[in-house]
N, C-alpha and C positions, 0 to 999 in steps of 0.2 A: 559847802551850803548848797542844796540842790535849787532847781529854776523854781521850783514850786514852792518853797519854802522860801525864796526870795520874792517871789511874786506875793505870798501872803502878807507878805510887810508891808506892801503899799495899802494900807488903812483905807484911802477913799475908792479902791476899787471892789466893785460886787462880785458876788461869786460867780455870776455869769460872764462878766470881764474876765474874772482869772481865768474861768475855763477856757475861754476865748482865746487868751497870750499862749497857756500852754497847748491849744491845739495848733495856734499857729505855727509855734517854736517845733514843736512834733512836726508838722507838715514841711517846714523849711528842711526839716534833717532827712526827713526821710525820700524828701524831692531831692536833695544833694545824690543822697546815696542812689535813688532810682538814675538821675540823668548819668551819674558815673558808669554805673552799670551797664548804661545803654550807648555809651561811646563805642564808635568805632563802627556800630552796625548801622547800615543803610537804612534800614527798615525800622530803625527806632529812634530817627533822627527827630522827628515832630514829638516824639514821648520825651526825649531829652531837653528839647526847646521850651516846651511846656513846663516840664518841671524846673527847669533854671528861671522860666520867669515864676511860678507859684513860690518856690524858694526866695529868691527876693521879694514880692509881695507879702505873702506872709509874716516874714521876718520884720519888715518897715510897719507891719498893720498891728504886730506886737509891740513895736517901739511907741508908734503913734497912741494906742492904745494904755500903755504904761506913763508915758507923760500927760494923758490926758488931754491931746489936740483935739482941735475943734474940727479936723478935716478927718478923724477917725472914721465916724460913720461911713463918709463920701467911700473910703478908700475899703472899707467892710464889705462895700458892694460890689467891688470891682473886684476882690480877693477871692468873694463866695464865688463869682463869676467863672474865675481861672480857676479855682480849685474843682470847679464840678467840670469845666472844658478838659482839665488834666487829668481828672479823675476816668472820665469818657475814655479818652485815650489810654491811658493805663490799662483800663478793664478789657481792651482789646489784644492784650497782649498776655500770654502764657506765662512769662517769668516770674517768679515768687515777687521778685523786687517791685514788681508793676502790680500784682495783685493786693501786696500790703499796700503799696503806696495809694491806691485806689480806695481803699479803704480807710485810712486815714486820712484824706483830702475828702471823702463823702463828711466825715466827722467834722472837717476843719469849716467845711463849706455852710453846712446846718449854724454850726456855731458864728459864724460871722454873717449869717444872714440876721440870725437874731440881735447881732450888733448893727447893723445895716437901719434897722428897724426902731433900735433903743433912740 
């Protein structure tokens, strides 16, 4: 069963929450990839650090939403801030993995911002 199929089975989630969970999980995956690609390059240390932070935050936020945590909206704002900071850093690098990461993170940030206001 795919992640989206699993998330769709949590019937108390709105479509917006489902999308955010999927965006957060995608962000976590792409950030892990980007951070791994940046390892060993001194010019990419900040990118790798931010990607690792975002991977942890987005995966935690997805879990908080799935369990309907009362802290989810607070974490959503932090998650959006981190996604935006990381997207800004990634967009400064020409590497394909950084550009893909930046695109995914912008979408995740928007989704998390919506959850922060919910």
